[in-house]
NUTI-646015 format. One record per atom (N, C-alpha, C, O): x, y, z. Coordinates in steps of 0.05 Angstrom, whole numbers, plus 5000, padded with zeros to 4 digits. Layout:
N
XYZ ...
END
This chain:
239
129635014460 132434944471 133334684462 135734644458 131334474457 132234234448 133234244420 135134104412 131834424405 132534474377 135434564375 137134454360 136034774391 138734894391 140934684400 143134674389 140234524422 142334314431 142834114407 145034054400 140634024396 141033834375 142633954351 144333804339 142234214343 144034334322 146934334329 148734264314 147234424358 150034454366 151434174365 153734144356 150133974374 151133684373 152033614344 154233514339 150033674324 150633614295 152933754287 154633634273 153134004294 155334154286 158234054294 160134034279 158334004319 160733874331 161433594318 163733534312 159433434314 159633174301 160733234272 162633114265 159733404256 160633494232 163733574231 165233504214 164233734252 167033844253 169133604257 171333614246 168233394273 169733154280 170132944258 171932774259 168132974238 168332774216 169232884190 168932764169 170533124193 171533244167 173833024154 175332894167 173633034128 175432834114 178432944120 179133174120 180132734125 183132814130 184332744106 183432584090 186532884103 188532804078 191032684093 191532734117 192432534077 194632374087 197232494076 197432534051 199132534091 202032624085 204032434094 204232384118 205432324077 207832134082 210232254080 211032334058 211732264102 214832344100 216232114097 216531954116 217432084072 219131864067 222131914073 223432074060 223231774092 225831834104 228131614092 227831374094 229931714081 232231544069 234931664079 234931874091 237031524075 239531634081 241731514064 241431284055 243931634058 246231564045 247531334063 247231304087 249231174046 250730954067 252731084084 253230974105 254031314075 256031434097 254631524123 255831524144 251831604122 250531674145 249831434161 250131424185 248631224145 247830984160 249830854176 249330734197 252630874165 254630714179 255230844205 256430724223 254431084208 255331224234 252931244257 253331314280 250331174246 248131214264 247931004286 248230764282 247431094310 246830944335 244030974344 242930804358 242731204334 239631244343 238831454324 240331624315 236131424319 234531624304 232131704319 230431544324 232031974326 229632104338 227832224320 228632404305 225132144319 223332234300 221032394317 219832294336 220732634307 218532814321 216932954300 218033104283 214332904301 212633044283 210433204296 209133094314 210033454288 207733614299 206033684275 206833714252 203233714285 201633834267 200034074279 198634034300 200134294268 198834534280 199934574306 198634674325 202334494309 203734574337 203634354359 204934354380 202034154351 201733934372 202933684365 202533584343 204633564383 205933334376 204233094371 202433034388 204832944346 202532734340 204332464336 203332244332 206932504338 208732254335 211332344343 212332544333 212632184363 214932224374 216331954383 215431854404 218231824372 219331614378 222531564368 223631704351 223631374379 226431324374 226831074357 225530874362 228631074339 229230814321 232130744327 233830894319 232730514339 235430414345 236130184324 234929974325 237830224306 238530004287 239429784299 241029804318 238529544289 239529274299 242429204290 243229274268 243629084307 246528974296 246528784272 244628624269 248228814257 248328624233 248828344237 249228254260 249028184217 249227864224 251727804234 251927584245 253827954232 256627854243 257928114254 257028334249 260128074269 261628324282 262628534259 263128764264 262928434235 264028634215 261828744197 262328894178 259228664202 257028744188 255929034194 254229144180 256929154218 255529394225 252729384234 252229194248 250629554228 248329514237 246529484211 247429544189 243929374215 242129364195 240729644189 239529764207 240729734166 239829994157 236629994163 235129804157 235830204176 232830204181 231530364159 229030404161 232830454140 232130614118 231330434096 232330214094 229430534077 227930734080 225330714100 224330484104 224430914111 222030884130 220031104126 220731314116 217631054134 215631264130 214531374153 214231224172 213831624156 212631774177 209831844166 209532044151 207731684175 205031764161 203431924179 203031864203 202432144168 200432334184 198232394170 198232364146 196132474186 193532554173 192532794188 192832824212 191032964171 189933244182 188233324161 188233194140 186833514164 185033664146 186633824125 188633934132 185733834102 187034014082 187834294089 186034444098 190134364087 191134624092 192634614117 194134814120 192734444137 194234404158 197234354150 197934274128 198934424168 201834414165 202934204182 202034174205 204934034172 206333834189 209233924189 210334014169 210333894213 213233984217 214333704228 213633604249 216133604210 217333344220 220633374222 221833454202 221733314241 224733314248 225933044252 224832874266 227832994241 229432734243 232332814254 233732964240 233132714276 235432724288 237032474289 236032274299 239532484277 241232254277 243332264295 244932454292 243632064315 245932074333 247931874328 247231654321 250231944333 252631774326 252731544346 252131564369 253631314336 254131084351 257031114365 259031174351 257131074392 259631094407 260830784411 259730584403 263130794424 264030514430 262630374454 261830504474 262230114452 261329944472 258230014474 257130024496 256930054453 254230094452 253230354461 250730364465 254530554465 254130804473 252830974448 252930904425 251531194456 250631384435 251231654442 250931724466 252031814425 252832084430 250332244439 247932194433 251132434455 248832614469 247532804445 245132824443 249332914430 248433124411 248132994383 249732814375 245933094368 245532944339 248133024322 249333234326 248832874305 250632924285 249433024261 250933124244 246832994257 245233104235 242433154243 241132984254 241333394236 238433454239 237533514211 238933654196 235133404203 234033414181 230933474185 229433314197 230033704174 227233804182 225733864156 226933964137 223133794155 221333874132 218833994145 217833904166 217834194132 215234294139 213534284113 214334404093 211334144113 209634094090 206834104093 206034034115 205134184075 202234204078 200933944073 201933774058 198733914085 196733694079 195333784052 194434014050 195233604032 194033684006 191933463999 192533234004 189533533985 187633343975 188733193951 190833243940 187232993945 188232813922 189732573929 191532493914 189032453951 190532183956 193232233974 194132463978 194232023982 196632064000 198932213985 199532133962 200132413996 202332543984 204732493997 204732444021 207232493982 209832433994 211732673996 212232813976 212832714019 215232914022 217632744026 217732584045 219632774009 221932644013 223632794031 223633034029 225232644050 227032734066 229532544066 229232314073 231932654059 234132494057 236232564079 236632804084 237632384091 239732444108 242532454091 243232244080 243932674089 246332654070 249032684088 249132784110 251032564073 253732564087 254432854090 255432934111 253933014070 254533294067 253533464089 254333694093 251433354105 250233524125 251133424155 250433544175 252833194155 254033114181 255933304194 257833404182 255433354219 257333544233 258433414260 256933264273 260933474268 261833384291 262833124291 263033004312 263433014267 264632744263 266832764247 266532884226 269432664254 271932694238 271332584209 270132364205 272032734191 271732684163 269332814149 269232844124 267532894166 265033034156 264933334162 265633404184 264233514144 264233814146 261733924139 261634124125 259633814148 256933944144 256834214155 258534274172 255034404146 254434664157 253034654184 251534464188 253334814201 251834834227 249335014223 249735254227 246934934215 244835064209 243135164232 242835014251 242135424231 240535534252 237635394256 236735284236 236235394275 233935224281 231735244260 230335054255 231435504247 229435574229 230235454200 228535484182 232335354197 233435224171 234034944177 233934834199 234634804150 235434534153 237634484130 237734634110 239134274133 241134204113 240434044089 239233834094 240934104067 240633944042 242834014022 243334244016 244233804011 246533853991 248334034003 249134233991 249233964029 251534094041 250934414047 252734574052 248434484046 247734794050 245334824069 243634634071 245135034081 242635084100 240735204079 241335364062 238035094084 235935184065 233335224083 233235144106 231335354071 228735384084 227335094082 227134984060 226334964105 224934704106 222434704095 221334484090 221234954089 218134944082 218034854053 219734934036 215834684046 215034604019 212334724015 210934794034 211534723989 208734753982 207734553970 209234363964 204934543964 203634323955 204734213927 204533973921 205634393913 206834293887 209434163890 210434053870 210834163913 213234013917 212733733925 214633583925 210133663931 209333393941 209033223917 208433333895 209432953919 208932733899 206732573909 206132563933 205432433888 203832233897 205332013911 207531943902 204531893934 205531673948 205231423936 203031353928 207331263934 207030993926 209030833943 211030943953 208330543946 209630383966 212530373958 214130353976 213430393933 216330373925 217730653919 219430673902 216930843935 217931123930 221131113932 222431263917 222230963949 225130983952 226630893930 229030963927 225230733913 226730613891 226530783863 227930753844 224530963866 224131143844 224631433850 222931603845 227031493862 227631763871 228331943845 230131883829 227032133843 227532333821 229832483828 230432523851 231432563806 234032733811 234032903789 232132923774 236633063786 236533283765 236333163738 235333283719 237332923735 237232813705 234532653702 233932593679 233232593720 230732473719 228732563738 228432443760 227432773731 225432893750 222932733754 222632533741 221132823773 218832653776 217032693750 216832903737 215732453745 214032453719 215532503694 214532633676 218132403694 219632433667 218532243646 217232043651 219132303622 218632143600 220231873597 221731803615 219931753577 221531493571 224331583567 224931793557 226031383577 229031433574 229931453545 228831323527 231931623542 232831693514 236031643517 237331773533 237231463500 240131463497 240731513468 239531393449 242731693464 243731773439 246431723436 247931823453 247731583415 250431543412 251631763398 250331883380 254331823406 255232043388 258532013390 259431823402 259932193380 262932213380 263732513388 262032693389 266432543392 267332803395 268432823425 267132763445 270932913425 272432973452 271433243470 271633273494 270633403454 269633643467 266533713460 264933793476 265933683434 263333733426 261833473421 262933273411 259233473427 257633203418 256633233389 255533433381 257233013376 256332993346 255232733345 256432533351 252632733338 250932503339 251832293315 252332383292 251832063319 252631843298 249931653294 248131633311 250031543272 247831373264 248631103254 250931063246 246830903255 247430643247 248730623219 247630733200 251030473216 252430443192 254630673187 256330643170 254630873201 256431103197 259230973203 259630793219 261231103189 264131023192 265431243211 265031483206 266931173229 268231353245 271131323240 272131103237 272631563240 275731563232 277231573257 276831773271 279031393265 280631443288 282331693286 283031783265 282831813310 284532053312 287331983323 287531833343 289332073311 291931993320 292932193343 292932433340 293632053366 294432203390 297132273390 298632163373 298132473408 300732573407 302832363417 305232413414 302032123429 303931923437 304131693416 305431493419 302831723397 303131523373 300631323371 300331163353 298931363392 296531183393 294431313377 294631543369 292031143370 289831253358 287331233377 286931033390 285831453376 283531453390 280831443375 280831553353 278631313385 276231333372 274231443396 273431293414 273631703394 271931813415 269131703413 268031683391 268031633435 265331533438 263831713461 264831753484 261531803453 259931983471 257231873473 256231753454 255831923499 253231833501 251932053512 252932183530 249532123500 247832333509 245232203523 243932043509 244532243547 242332113560 240332303571 241032533578 237932233572 235632383584 233732213599 233331983591 232632293617 230832143635 232031893646 230631693647 234431873654 235931663664 236931763691 237732003692 237031633712 238131723740 241331833736 242831733719 241832043752 244732133751 246331923764 248531893754 245531783784 247331563793 245431313796 243031313801 246931103793 245430813791 244630723766 243630503764 245030883746 244630793718 247130673704 249330793703 246830473695 249030313682 248730313650 246730203641 250530413635 250330403606 252830233597 255030293603 252230013581 254329843570 254729883540 253029843523 257229943535 257829973505 259929733495 262029673506 259029613475 260829423464 261529483433 260029623418 263829363425 264629433400 266629223389 267629253367 
END
């Protein structure tokens, strides 16, 4: 009997000491959303059990015209055994007059992601202006509970392990986009010419101005870029 009890205790201890994987849901927001927010509600469940639920109320800015201090970006860090699923919902409530906060969220963003081995993994979650509803000037879609809004449309909130990135402390400043995906190569900038078709030009090449219909002359300059962000990238041309 003692041997059986000892084996059972060892088994229970082993189950409780399984190595856990870390999933970080990185939450960011576009400026148009931040300016409207009065409260953020965070709820995270793992295997159906609530593991984190709290509110974030942005602090007032430094003066009356400064609005509020942005709480973004922030992390929701979760741990569980590999193969478990996390379900994280972010609700953004609009700020009302005299410090009041709306009863219904103006934006709900949800992500369902797995825990995967190999170090902390990142699931990005962005609050976008195109998903805001019930606020004048915003026309986001009303998504059913089993979907979430991204890029102004309702989508499935579920991710797979391949959708996750390795987590780094500066994840918000290295956001991948259509023009610079994750693990992109070195930036490429190619000079060219042409008003409709791109024609590459090289050092020392002579360009011929084109006479316009109103008497002016035009010199078409084109730039082809790769592995540079779609927004936030500045290209300076001098001549």
